[in-house]
C-alpha positions as CSV (number, residue, x, y, z in Angstrom):
1,X,208.6,-15.0,52.0
2,X,209.4,-18.0,49.7
3,X,211.8,-17.2,46.8
4,X,212.5,-18.9,43.6
5,X,215.6,-19.1,41.4
6,X,215.1,-16.5,38.7
7,X,217.1,-16.3,35.4
8,X,217.7,-13.3,33.2
9,X,219.0,-12.8,29.7
10,X,221.9,-10.5,28.7
11,X,219.4,-8.0,27.5
12,X,217.6,-8.0,30.8
13,X,220.9,-7.5,32.6
14,X,221.5,-4.4,30.5
15,X,218.2,-3.0,31.6
16,X,218.8,-3.8,35.2
17,X,222.2,-2.2,35.2
18,X,221.1,0.7,33.0
19,X,223.8,0.0,30.3
20,X,223.8,-1.1,26.7
21,X,223.8,-4.7,25.6
22,X,227.4,-4.2,24.2
23,X,228.6,-3.3,27.7
24,X,227.2,-6.5,29.1
25,X,229.1,-8.4,26.4
26,X,232.3,-6.6,27.3
27,X,231.8,-7.5,31.0
28,X,231.4,-11.2,30.0
29,X,234.7,-11.1,28.1
30,X,236.8,-9.0,30.3
31,X,235.8,-10.0,33.8
32,X,236.6,-13.5,34.9
33,X,234.3,-13.2,37.9
34,X,231.2,-12.3,35.8
35,X,228.5,-14.9,36.6
36,X,228.6,-17.9,34.3
37,X,225.4,-18.9,32.5
38,X,223.3,-21.2,34.7
39,X,220.6,-22.2,32.2
40,X,219.6,-21.7,28.6
41,X,221.7,-22.6,25.6
42,X,225.0,-21.5,24.1
43,X,223.2,-19.1,21.7
44,X,220.7,-17.9,24.3
45,X,222.3,-18.2,27.8
46,X,220.5,-17.4,31.0
47,X,222.1,-16.1,34.2
48,X,221.1,-16.5,37.8
49,X,219.5,-13.2,38.8
50,X,220.8,-13.3,42.4
51,X,224.4,-13.8,41.2
52,X,224.1,-11.0,38.7
53,X,222.7,-8.6,41.3
54,X,225.6,-9.5,43.6
55,X,228.1,-8.9,40.9
56,X,226.5,-5.6,39.9
57,X,226.2,-4.5,43.5
58,X,229.9,-4.9,44.0
59,X,230.5,-2.4,41.1
60,X,227.8,0.1,41.9
61,X,225.4,-0.8,39.1
62,X,222.6,-2.5,41.2
63,X,220.4,0.6,41.4
64,X,220.7,1.7,37.8
65,X,217.5,0.1,36.6
66,X,214.4,2.2,36.2
67,X,211.6,1.8,38.7
68,X,209.5,-0.6,36.6
69,X,212.5,-2.9,35.9
70,X,213.5,-2.9,39.6
71,X,210.0,-4.0,40.5
72,X,209.9,-6.5,37.7
73,X,213.2,-8.0,39.0
74,X,212.0,-8.1,42.6
75,X,208.8,-9.9,41.6
76,X,210.7,-12.5,39.6
77,X,212.6,-13.5,42.8
78,X,209.3,-14.5,44.5
79,X,207.2,-17.6,44.0
80,X,203.9,-16.5,42.3
81,X,201.1,-16.3,44.8
82,X,197.7,-14.9,43.7
83,X,196.8,-13.9,47.3
84,X,200.0,-12.1,47.8
85,X,199.6,-10.3,44.4
86,X,196.2,-9.1,45.6
87,X,198.0,-7.8,48.8
88,X,200.5,-6.0,46.6
89,X,197.7,-4.5,44.6
90,X,196.1,-3.3,47.8
91,X,199.4,-1.8,48.9
92,X,199.6,0.2,45.6
93,X,196.1,1.5,46.2
94,X,196.9,2.5,49.8
95,X,200.1,4.3,48.8
96,X,198.6,6.0,45.7
97,X,195.6,7.3,47.7
98,X,197.9,9.0,50.2
99,X,199.9,12.2,49.7
100,X,202.7,12.2,47.2
101,X,205.4,12.2,49.9
102,X,204.0,9.0,51.6
103,X,206.2,6.6,49.5
104,X,209.3,8.5,50.4
105,X,208.5,8.4,54.1
106,X,207.7,4.7,54.1
107,X,211.0,3.9,52.3
108,X,213.0,5.2,55.3
109,X,211.6,2.5,57.6
110,X,213.3,-0.8,58.3
111,X,212.1,-3.9,56.5
112,X,210.1,-5.1,59.6
113,X,208.6,-1.7,60.1
114,X,207.7,-1.3,56.5
115,X,206.0,-4.7,56.4
116,X,204.0,-3.9,59.5
117,X,202.9,-0.5,58.1
118,X,202.1,-2.0,54.7
119,X,199.9,-4.7,56.4
120,X,198.0,-2.0,58.3
121,X,197.6,0.1,55.2
122,X,196.4,-2.8,53.0
123,X,194.0,-4.4,55.5
124,X,190.9,-2.7,54.0
125,X,191.8,-3.3,50.3
126,X,192.0,-7.1,49.7
127,X,188.4,-7.5,50.7
128,X,187.4,-4.9,48.0
129,X,189.4,-6.7,45.3
130,X,187.4,-9.5,43.5
131,X,188.6,-13.0,44.3
132,X,191.1,-11.9,47.0
133,X,191.1,-14.2,50.0
134,X,194.3,-13.7,52.0
135,X,194.7,-16.5,54.6
136,X,198.2,-15.8,55.8
137,X,200.0,-12.7,57.2
138,X,200.0,-10.1,54.5
139,X,203.7,-9.2,54.7
140,X,206.9,-10.0,56.6
141,X,210.4,-8.5,56.8
142,X,211.5,-10.6,53.8
143,X,209.0,-8.6,51.6
144,X,211.0,-5.5,52.3
145,X,212.8,-5.4,48.9
146,X,209.6,-5.9,47.0
147,X,207.7,-3.3,49.0
148,X,210.5,-0.8,48.4
149,X,210.4,-1.5,44.7
150,X,206.6,-0.9,44.7
151,X,207.1,2.3,46.6
152,X,209.6,3.6,44.1
153,X,207.5,2.5,41.1
154,X,204.4,4.3,42.5
155,X,206.5,7.4,43.3
156,X,208.3,7.6,40.0
157,X,205.9,6.0,37.5
158,X,202.5,6.1,39.1
159,X,200.1,3.6,40.5
160,X,198.9,2.3,37.1
161,X,202.5,1.4,36.1
162,X,203.0,-0.6,39.3
163,X,199.7,-2.4,38.7
164,X,200.8,-3.3,35.2
165,X,204.0,-4.9,36.4
166,X,202.2,-6.9,39.2
167,X,199.7,-8.2,36.6
168,X,202.4,-9.0,34.2
169,X,204.2,-11.2,36.7
170,X,201.0,-13.1,37.6
171,X,200.1,-13.6,34.0
172,X,203.5,-15.1,33.2
173,X,202.7,-18.1,35.4
174,X,199.0,-18.4,34.5
175,X,197.2,-20.4,31.8
176,X,195.7,-17.2,30.4
177,X,196.4,-16.6,26.7
178,X,195.4,-13.8,24.4
179,X,195.7,-11.1,27.1
180,X,196.3,-8.0,25.1
181,X,195.9,-4.4,26.3
182,X,193.8,-1.7,24.6
183,X,195.9,1.4,23.8
184,X,194.7,4.5,25.4
185,X,194.2,6.5,22.1
186,X,192.0,3.7,20.8
187,X,190.1,3.5,24.2
188,X,189.5,7.3,23.9
189,X,188.1,6.9,20.4
190,X,185.8,4.2,21.6
191,X,184.5,6.4,24.4
192,X,184.1,9.4,22.0
193,X,181.8,7.3,19.8
194,X,179.4,7.1,22.7
195,X,176.8,9.8,23.5
196,X,178.1,12.2,26.2
197,X,175.1,11.5,28.5
198,X,175.9,7.9,29.3
199,X,176.1,7.2,33.0
200,X,176.3,3.4,33.5
201,X,178.8,1.6,31.3
202,X,179.6,-2.1,31.2
203,X,182.6,-3.9,29.8
204,X,182.0,-7.7,29.9
205,X,185.7,-8.5,29.0
206,X,187.3,-5.6,30.8
207,X,190.9,-6.7,31.1
208,X,192.8,-3.9,32.8
209,X,189.9,-1.6,32.6
210,X,191.2,0.8,30.0
211,X,187.9,1.1,28.1
212,X,186.0,1.8,31.3
213,X,188.5,4.4,32.4
214,X,188.1,6.2,29.0
215,X,184.3,6.1,29.5
216,X,184.8,7.6,33.0
217,X,186.8,10.4,31.4
218,X,183.6,11.1,29.3
219,X,181.5,11.4,32.4
220,X,180.3,7.8,33.2
221,X,179.6,7.5,36.9
222,X,178.9,3.7,37.2
223,X,181.6,1.4,35.9
224,X,180.8,-2.3,35.6
225,X,183.3,-4.9,34.4
226,X,183.9,-8.7,34.3
227,X,187.0,-10.7,33.3
228,X,187.8,-14.4,33.4
229,X,191.4,-13.7,34.6
230,X,191.4,-12.9,38.4
231,X,194.5,-10.7,38.4
232,X,193.0,-8.6,35.5
233,X,189.8,-8.1,37.4
234,X,191.7,-7.0,40.5
235,X,193.9,-4.7,38.4
236,X,190.9,-3.2,36.8
237,X,189.2,-2.6,40.2
238,X,192.4,-0.9,41.5
239,X,193.1,1.0,38.3
240,X,189.5,2.4,38.0
241,X,189.5,3.5,41.7
242,X,192.6,5.5,40.9
243,X,191.4,6.8,37.5
244,X,187.8,7.6,38.6
245,X,187.8,7.9,42.4
246,X,184.3,9.4,42.3
247,X,182.7,6.6,40.2
248,X,181.0,3.5,41.5
249,X,183.1,0.6,40.5
250,X,182.1,-3.1,40.4
251,X,184.3,-5.7,38.7
252,X,183.6,-9.4,38.9
253,X,185.6,-12.5,38.0
254,X,184.2,-15.0,35.5
255,X,183.4,-15.9,31.9
256,X,180.8,-13.4,30.9
257,X,179.3,-15.7,28.2
258,X,179.0,-18.8,30.5
259,X,178.6,-17.2,33.9
260,X,177.3,-13.6,33.4
261,X,177.8,-11.8,36.7
262,X,175.4,-9.0,35.6
263,X,172.6,-11.1,34.3
264,X,169.4,-9.1,34.0
265,X,171.2,-5.7,34.3
266,X,171.0,-3.1,31.5
267,X,173.4,-0.3,30.9
268,X,173.4,3.0,29.0
269,X,176.4,1.8,27.0
270,X,178.6,-1.3,26.6
271,X,182.3,-1.2,25.5
272,X,184.2,-4.3,24.8
273,X,187.4,-5.7,23.3
274,X,186.6,-9.4,23.6
275,X,188.8,-12.5,23.0
276,X,189.0,-13.4,19.3
277,X,188.7,-16.8,17.6
278,X,187.6,-18.7,20.7
279,X,186.1,-22.0,19.6
280,X,185.4,-23.0,23.1
281,X,183.1,-20.1,23.9
282,X,180.2,-22.3,25.0
283,X,178.4,-23.0,21.7
284,X,176.8,-26.3,22.8
285,X,175.8,-25.4,26.3
286,X,174.4,-22.0,25.3
287,X,172.5,-23.1,22.2
288,X,169.1,-22.0,23.7
289,X,170.3,-18.9,25.6
290,X,167.8,-16.0,25.4
291,X,170.6,-13.6,24.5
292,X,170.7,-14.9,20.9
293,X,167.9,-12.6,19.7
294,X,169.5,-12.4,16.2
295,X,170.3,-16.1,15.8
296,X,172.5,-18.7,17.4
297,X,176.2,-17.8,16.7
298,X,178.1,-20.6,15.0
299,X,180.9,-22.5,16.7
300,X,183.5,-20.3,14.9
301,X,181.6,-17.1,15.6
302,X,182.5,-16.3,19.2
303,X,182.7,-12.6,18.3
304,X,179.0,-12.5,17.2
305,X,178.2,-14.2,20.6
306,X,179.9,-11.2,22.3
307,X,178.0,-8.8,20.0
308,X,174.7,-10.2,21.1
309,X,175.8,-10.4,24.7
310,X,176.5,-6.7,24.6
311,X,173.2,-5.9,23.0
312,X,171.3,-7.9,25.6
313,X,172.8,-5.7,28.3
314,X,171.8,-2.4,26.7
315,X,168.7,-0.4,27.7
316,X,166.5,0.3,24.6
317,X,168.3,3.0,22.6
318,X,171.6,2.2,24.4
319,X,174.9,2.1,22.5
320,X,177.7,-0.4,22.3
321,X,181.2,-0.2,20.7
322,X,183.2,-3.4,20.2
323,X,186.7,-3.9,18.9
324,X,186.6,-6.9,16.6
325,X,188.8,-8.7,14.1
326,X,187.9,-8.1,10.4
327,X,186.9,-11.7,9.8
328,X,183.7,-11.0,11.8
329,X,182.5,-8.9,9.0
330,X,182.8,-11.4,6.3
331,X,183.0,-15.1,7.5
332,X,180.3,-17.2,5.7
333,X,179.4,-18.9,9.0
334,X,178.2,-15.6,10.4
335,X,176.2,-14.4,7.4
336,X,172.7,-15.2,8.9
337,X,173.4,-13.5,12.2
338,X,174.9,-10.4,10.5
339,X,171.9,-10.2,8.2
340,X,169.5,-10.2,11.2
341,X,171.7,-7.6,13.0
342,X,171.5,-5.3,9.9
343,X,167.9,-6.0,9.2
344,X,166.9,-5.3,12.8
345,X,168.8,-2.0,12.8
346,X,171.3,-3.0,15.5
347,X,174.4,-2.3,13.4
348,X,174.9,1.5,13.0
349,X,178.5,1.7,11.8
350,X,181.6,-0.5,11.0
351,X,184.9,1.4,11.1
352,X,188.1,-0.2,9.9
353,X,191.3,0.7,11.8
354,X,194.9,0.6,10.4
355,X,197.2,-2.2,11.4
356,X,199.1,-1.3,14.5
357,X,196.1,0.4,16.2
358,X,195.9,-2.2,18.9
359,X,197.5,-5.6,19.8
360,X,198.0,-7.7,17.9
361,X,199.8,-4.8,16.1
362,X,199.8,-6.5,12.7
363,X,196.0,-6.7,12.6
364,X,193.7,-4.2,11.0
365,X,190.9,-4.4,13.6
366,X,187.4,-2.9,13.3
367,X,185.1,-0.9,15.5
368,X,181.4,-2.0,15.4
369,X,179.0,0.6,16.7
370,X,175.7,-0.9,17.8
371,X,172.4,0.4,19.1
372,X,169.7,-1.6,20.8
373,X,166.4,-0.9,18.8
374,X,163.7,0.9,20.7
375,X,160.1,-0.4,20.5
376,X,158.3,1.8,18.0
377,X,161.5,3.7,17.2
378,X,162.4,5.2,13.9
379,X,163.5,2.9,11.0
380,X,167.2,2.7,10.4
381,X,167.7,2.7,6.7
382,X,171.5,2.8,6.4
383,X,174.8,1.7,8.0
384,X,177.9,3.9,8.0
385,X,181.2,2.4,6.8
386,X,184.5,4.2,7.4
387,X,187.8,2.8,6.1
388,X,190.4,4.5,8.3
389,X,192.9,1.9,7.4
390,X,193.4,3.2,3.9
391,X,194.5,1.3,0.8
392,X,197.1,-1.4,1.5
393,X,200.3,-0.7,-0.5
394,X,202.6,-3.7,0.0
395,X,205.0,-2.5,-2.6
396,X,205.4,1.0,-1.0
397,X,207.1,-0.3,2.1
398,X,204.9,1.6,4.6
399,X,201.4,0.1,4.5
400,X,199.9,-3.0,6.0
401,X,196.5,-4.6,6.2
402,X,194.3,-7.1,8.2
403,X,194.5,-10.1,10.7
404,X,193.3,-11.3,14.2
405,X,193.4,-11.3,18.1
406,X,193.4,-15.1,17.7
407,X,192.8,-15.2,14.0
408,X,193.2,-12.9,11.0
409,X,195.9,-11.9,8.5
410,X,197.8,-8.9,7.0
411,X,199.9,-8.1,4.0
412,X,203.1,-7.6,6.0
413,X,205.4,-4.6,5.8
414,X,207.3,-4.4,2.5
415,X,210.8,-5.7,2.6
416,X,212.4,-2.6,1.2
417,X,213.7,-1.6,4.6
418,X,210.9,0.7,5.7
419,X,209.2,0.1,9.1
420,X,205.6,0.3,10.1
421,X,204.1,3.8,9.6
422,X,203.2,5.4,13.0
423,X,199.5,6.1,13.5
424,X,198.4,9.7,13.5
425,X,195.9,9.2,16.3
426,X,194.8,12.8,16.4
427,X,194.1,12.9,12.7
428,X,192.5,9.4,12.6
429,X,190.2,10.3,15.6
430,X,189.2,13.6,14.1
431,X,188.3,12.1,10.7
432,X,186.4,9.2,12.2
433,X,184.4,11.4,14.6
434,X,183.6,13.9,11.8
435,X,182.1,11.1,9.7
436,X,180.2,9.6,12.7
437,X,178.8,13.0,13.8
438,X,177.7,13.8,10.3
439,X,176.0,10.4,10.0
440,X,174.2,10.6,13.4
441,X,173.0,14.1,12.6
442,X,171.5,13.2,9.2
443,X,172.0,9.6,8.0
444,X,169.9,10.1,4.9
445,X,171.8,13.1,3.8
446,X,175.3,11.8,4.6
447,X,177.9,13.0,2.0
448,X,180.1,10.1,1.0
449,X,183.9,10.5,0.7
450,X,185.1,8.2,-2.0
451,X,187.3,5.4,-0.6
452,X,186.9,6.6,3.0
453,X,183.3,6.8,4.2
454,X,179.9,5.9,2.8
455,X,176.4,5.3,4.2
456,X,175.1,2.1,2.6
457,X,171.3,1.4,2.5
458,X,170.3,-1.6,4.5
459,X,168.7,-3.3,1.5
460,X,172.0,-3.2,-0.4
461,X,173.8,-5.0,2.4
462,X,171.3,-7.9,2.6
463,X,172.8,-10.0,-0.3
464,X,174.1,-13.5,-0.3
465,X,177.3,-12.5,1.6
466,X,176.2,-9.7,4.0
467,X,179.8,-8.6,3.9
468,X,180.3,-5.7,6.3
469,X,183.9,-5.1,5.5
470,X,184.4,-1.3,5.1
471,X,186.9,-1.5,2.3
472,X,184.3,-3.4,0.3
473,X,181.5,-0.9,1.0
474,X,183.2,2.6,0.8
475,X,183.9,2.4,-2.9
476,X,182.0,5.1,-4.6
477,X,179.2,4.5,-7.1
478,X,179.5,5.8,-10.7
479,X,177.7,9.0,-9.7
480,X,180.1,9.7,-6.8
481,X,183.3,9.5,-8.9
482,X,185.0,12.9,-9.5
483,X,186.6,12.6,-13.0
484,X,189.2,15.2,-12.2
485,X,190.2,13.4,-9.0
486,X,190.4,10.0,-10.6
487,X,192.5,11.5,-13.5
488,X,194.9,13.0,-11.0
489,X,195.2,9.7,-9.1
490,X,195.8,7.9,-12.4
491,X,198.6,10.3,-13.4
492,X,200.2,9.9,-9.9
493,X,200.1,6.1,-10.2
494,X,201.5,6.1,-13.7
495,X,204.4,8.4,-12.5
496,X,205.2,6.1,-9.6
497,X,205.0,3.1,-12.0
498,X,207.5,4.8,-14.3
499,X,209.9,5.5,-11.4
500,X,209.5,1.9,-10.2
501,X,210.2,0.6,-13.7
502,X,213.4,2.7,-13.9
503,X,214.4,1.4,-10.5
504,X,213.8,-2.1,-11.7
505,X,216.0,-1.5,-14.8
506,X,218.8,-0.2,-12.5
507,X,218.5,-3.3,-10.3
508,X,218.6,-5.5,-13.4
509,X,221.8,-3.9,-14.6
510,X,223.8,-6.3,-12.4
511,X,227.5,-6.5,-12.8
512,X,230.3,-7.8,-10.6
513,X,230.8,-11.4,-11.9
514,X,232.4,-13.1,-14.7
515,X,232.7,-16.5,-16.4
516,X,235.0,-18.9,-14.6
517,X,236.2,-20.4,-17.9
518,X,234.9,-23.1,-20.2
519,X,233.7,-25.3,-17.3
520,X,231.5,-24.4,-14.3
521,X,233.4,-23.9,-11.0
522,X,233.3,-26.8,-8.6
523,X,233.8,-26.7,-4.8
524,X,233.7,-28.9,-1.8
525,X,230.4,-28.9,0.1
526,X,229.1,-29.8,3.5
527,X,225.6,-30.5,4.6
528,X,223.8,-28.3,7.0
529,X,224.0,-31.1,9.5
530,X,227.8,-31.2,9.2
531,X,227.9,-27.4,9.8
532,X,225.7,-27.8,12.9
533,X,228.1,-30.5,14.3
534,X,231.0,-28.1,13.6
535,X,229.3,-25.3,15.5
536,X,229.0,-23.0,12.5
537,X,225.2,-23.3,12.3
538,X,222.2,-23.8,14.6
539,X,219.0,-25.4,13.3
540,X,215.8,-24.4,15.0
541,X,212.1,-25.0,14.2
542,X,208.7,-24.8,15.9
543,X,208.1,-28.1,17.7
544,X,205.0,-29.6,19.4
545,X,204.8,-29.2,23.2
546,X,202.1,-31.6,24.5
547,X,203.4,-31.6,28.0
548,X,204.5,-28.1,28.2
549,X,208.2,-29.2,28.4
550,X,211.0,-27.2,26.9
551,X,212.9,-29.2,24.3
552,X,216.7,-29.1,24.2
553,X,218.1,-26.3,22.1
554,X,214.7,-24.5,21.7
555,X,214.2,-22.0,24.5
556,X,210.5,-21.4,25.2
557,X,209.6,-17.8,24.1
558,X,206.7,-15.7,25.3
559,X,203.7,-16.3,23.1
560,X,204.0,-13.3,20.8
561,X,201.1,-12.2,18.6
562,X,203.2,-12.1,15.4
563,X,204.3,-15.3,13.6
564,X,206.3,-15.6,10.4
565,X,204.7,-18.2,8.1
566,X,205.9,-20.1,5.0
567,X,203.5,-17.9,3.0
568,X,205.3,-14.8,4.2
569,X,208.6,-16.1,2.8
570,X,207.0,-16.9,-0.6
571,X,205.2,-13.5,-0.9
572,X,208.2,-11.5,0.5
573,X,206.1,-9.9,3.2
574,X,206.7,-9.3,6.9
575,X,205.2,-11.7,9.5
576,X,201.5,-12.1,9.1
577,X,200.6,-15.0,11.2
578,X,199.2,-15.1,14.8
579,X,199.9,-17.1,17.9
580,X,196.7,-19.1,17.2
581,X,198.6,-20.9,14.5
582,X,201.1,-22.3,17.0
583,X,198.5,-23.9,19.2
584,X,200.5,-25.8,21.9
585,X,203.8,-25.5,20.1
586,X,207.1,-24.0,21.2
587,X,208.5,-21.5,18.7
588,X,211.9,-19.9,18.5
589,X,212.1,-16.1,18.3
590,X,213.6,-14.8,15.0
591,X,216.7,-12.6,15.1
592,X,218.3,-10.4,12.4
593,X,220.6,-12.5,10.3
594,X,218.7,-15.7,10.7
595,X,218.1,-17.7,7.4
596,X,214.4,-18.7,7.1
597,X,213.5,-21.7,4.9
598,X,210.1,-22.9,3.8
599,X,209.5,-26.4,5.0
600,X,207.4,-27.5,2.0
601,X,208.7,-27.1,-1.5
602,X,205.5,-26.0,-3.3
603,X,204.1,-22.9,-5.1
604,X,206.0,-19.9,-6.4
605,X,208.3,-17.4,-4.8
606,X,211.6,-17.7,-2.9
607,X,212.1,-20.7,-0.6
608,X,214.6,-18.9,1.6
609,X,215.5,-15.4,2.8
610,X,217.5,-13.6,5.5
611,X,215.6,-12.2,8.4
612,X,215.7,-8.4,8.8
613,X,214.4,-5.9,11.3
614,X,210.8,-6.4,10.2
615,X,211.1,-10.1,11.1
616,X,213.1,-9.7,14.3
617,X,211.1,-10.6,17.4
618,X,208.5,-12.6,15.6
619,X,207.9,-16.3,16.3
620,X,208.8,-19.0,13.8
621,X,205.7,-20.4,12.3
622,X,204.9,-24.1,11.4
623,X,206.6,-25.5,8.3
624,X,209.5,-23.0,8.5
625,X,213.1,-23.9,9.4
626,X,215.4,-21.4,11.0
627,X,219.2,-21.6,10.3
628,X,221.2,-19.4,12.6
629,X,224.8,-19.0,11.3
630,X,227.8,-18.0,13.3
631,X,228.6,-14.7,11.6
632,X,232.3,-15.3,12.1
633,X,232.2,-18.4,10.0
634,X,229.1,-18.1,7.7
635,X,227.7,-15.2,5.8
636,X,223.9,-15.3,6.0
637,X,223.2,-14.0,2.5
638,X,225.7,-16.5,1.1
639,X,223.9,-19.3,3.0
640,X,220.4,-18.2,1.9
641,X,221.5,-17.8,-1.7
642,X,222.8,-21.3,-2.1
643,X,219.9,-22.8,-0.1
644,X,217.4,-21.2,-2.5
645,X,219.0,-23.0,-5.5
646,X,216.5,-25.3,-7.2
647,X,218.9,-28.3,-7.4
648,X,219.9,-27.9,-3.7
649,X,216.2,-27.9,-2.6
650,X,215.4,-30.9,-4.9
651,X,218.2,-32.9,-3.3
652,X,217.0,-32.0,0.2
653,X,213.3,-32.7,-0.3
654,X,211.5,-35.9,0.5
655,X,208.0,-37.2,-0.4
656,X,206.1,-37.4,-3.6
657,X,202.8,-35.5,-3.5
658,X,204.0,-33.1,-0.7
659,X,207.7,-32.4,-0.9
660,X,209.1,-31.7,2.6
661,X,212.5,-30.0,2.8
662,X,214.9,-31.7,5.2
663,X,217.2,-28.8,6.2
664,X,220.0,-31.1,7.4
665,X,220.4,-32.3,3.8
666,X,221.0,-28.9,2.3
667,X,224.5,-28.6,0.9
668,X,226.6,-25.5,1.4
669,X,230.0,-24.8,-0.4
670,X,233.0,-24.6,1.9
671,X,234.5,-21.2,1.0
672,X,236.6,-18.6,2.9
673,X,234.5,-16.0,4.7
674,X,235.8,-13.2,2.4
675,X,234.7,-15.1,-0.7
676,X,231.4,-16.0,1.0
677,X,230.7,-12.3,1.5
678,X,231.3,-11.6,-2.2
679,X,228.7,-14.2,-3.0
680,X,226.5,-12.9,-0.3
681,X,226.6,-9.4,-1.8
682,X,225.6,-10.8,-5.2
683,X,222.7,-12.7,-3.7
684,X,221.7,-9.5,-1.8
685,X,221.5,-7.7,-5.2
686,X,219.4,-10.6,-6.6
687,X,217.0,-10.1,-3.6
688,X,216.8,-6.4,-4.4
689,X,215.9,-7.2,-8.0
690,X,213.1,-9.4,-6.8
691,X,211.9,-6.7,-4.4
692,X,211.8,-4.0,-7.0
693,X,210.1,-6.3,-9.5
694,X,207.3,-7.0,-7.0
695,X,206.8,-3.3,-6.4
696,X,206.7,-2.5,-10.1
697,X,204.3,-5.4,-10.7
698,X,202.0,-4.1,-7.9
699,X,202.0,-0.5,-9.2
700,X,201.3,-1.8,-12.7
701,X,198.2,-3.7,-11.3
702,X,197.1,-0.6,-9.4
703,X,197.5,1.7,-12.5
704,X,195.6,-0.8,-14.6
705,X,192.8,-1.0,-12.0
706,X,192.5,2.8,-11.9
707,X,192.4,3.0,-15.7
708,X,189.9,0.1,-16.0
709,X,187.7,1.5,-13.3
710,X,187.8,5.0,-14.9
711,X,187.1,3.8,-18.4
712,X,184.2,1.4,-17.4
713,X,182.8,3.9,-14.9
714,X,182.7,6.8,-17.4
715,X,185.2,8.9,-15.5
716,X,187.8,8.5,-18.2
717,X,187.4,8.3,-21.9
718,X,190.0,7.2,-24.5
719,X,191.4,10.0,-26.7
720,X,192.1,9.6,-30.4
721,X,195.8,9.6,-29.7
722,X,195.5,6.8,-27.1
723,X,193.3,4.7,-29.4
724,X,195.7,5.1,-32.2
725,X,198.8,4.2,-30.2
726,X,200.7,1.3,-31.6
727,X,200.3,-1.7,-29.2
728,X,203.9,-2.6,-29.8
């Protein structure tokens, strides 16, 4: 079996050995024979996997990794080969379909015996996997370590876990992008929205088959899928045969829009989580396609092409549920198609999900529930809108809002130190299904829940925008407002505003500094370029990669869905961008303590900040510079504070109309580390002042909006005391 030189990071070594990252750092310092870095950079070294395994083996750590990590490590030592991956998938199927003690028995064989037994067991499976065409002996003795790792993973983690690792390895070396999984709780919600009696279900962008597996759990007996990525189609076939052994499974490889493998077939239901923001979906070549019964989708409206593709595959009266980005509901270019979908009765509900419900996790996605009209069927007079995402609260530190699978946005997590709020899937599912069941039982008599759910008449939706965004549609009319409820909300908001104002006053009571004398203090400074040459600082930025090469000093990172943008720095939010903004660029991964600087000096808000846990792991967006200080020589808050000074930025900016910041020109005072930390603590307090000011301002706007809405809507009336209050 051909092998390749694989490299691992220190973090991966810790997982392989089953120890902490700090332990690996201690090994590097204390053991002279620990393998030296063989690739990477000084700040992000990479180690030869074989050398690391040998060193760990001599100390009894080689088998400490969990089953998935052991399999992942074994796969990285092999040259990617789609046919061999299909054989491995077949082996997983063969082992998983046998008794639970089969993996343990096979593990006792020699490598040669194991390879022979594996070849016999797999012989029938590659032919059943789409696109699998093995042309060489399936396995040899050199495959022993990989087969044993597969056996252990199947035994300890289950067949689906092993399939996930196999697909992960193949996708790493493929050109596929935007491959995101659908979380099982969301897949179950999608399946629950379908009628219980559906038998034949299609997913034209099936990925790993999670949505089809959920449909099988609801009783579907025929599962049809298609995916453009071969290993995903193979994984779906194998996974569905394990999850639904009694169901008829047929998965095909190909682009469903351009090369529909199920042309002419109709299903009881269609489920789909399609690729988002795909401009190359086939607009020109498919302009006269008969599937566009509701209008030809625009070049930017790939999602509406998928919507109509799904409707075309439904039997009359059949149901479809799609997971879509929020822009699908409101983009002007899709207005005409949305209008026809609503007018024709195809759209039955649009349900907004909270950010974090599905990858990309910073996106507030939506569920579109569709039904193919029946000839002579009843008129559908209204559409249900449910806003399960809730109201965004950027100042509260726990709420987020919208973005995309390859294009949308969110108001990132507040920078007050709180993390993303976990999703209560049980509560979200129960509330959503309660609204849906009430609507399907009696759409005309549906009782609206202010701010959460409302059935909107079709005629009210057919305006100039045809905006199907749930947050826009669930606001109650004047007759739906409960004065007592609104009054209580207003009092709560005013109380929170009062507390925020007090917090702001405390933050404004800053002490801890004094005047230096009659003259301002002066100090020696160095440019950021000088500090880079001295090793105290590393400058990184997102760079073009037209040839797929890895530039010196900027290690290529996996294409993560979260990108920190210049706007995030200005607004003080968490990362809100998506990988679509990077195009073919290589972006560094942000770490805690990095100093992030906007590349264009324009607009309001801070120009620099220190990355925290919210930013860590995100990719650096375009027009943002990353300064990574050596913490033993530079305090990050000290660095960010002086960088953000107006005169410093002015001296480092070039251009006239557009002022580009050249980070190497930024000047930093040369001070001892202890004194840097005193300055850094002061700058941290200034940052806290800004944060609390933003929260107080947001709460003031919210309170004002509640009062204005109540007064203009008739739910609140001014009292004589309020009217007579002195404006001062």
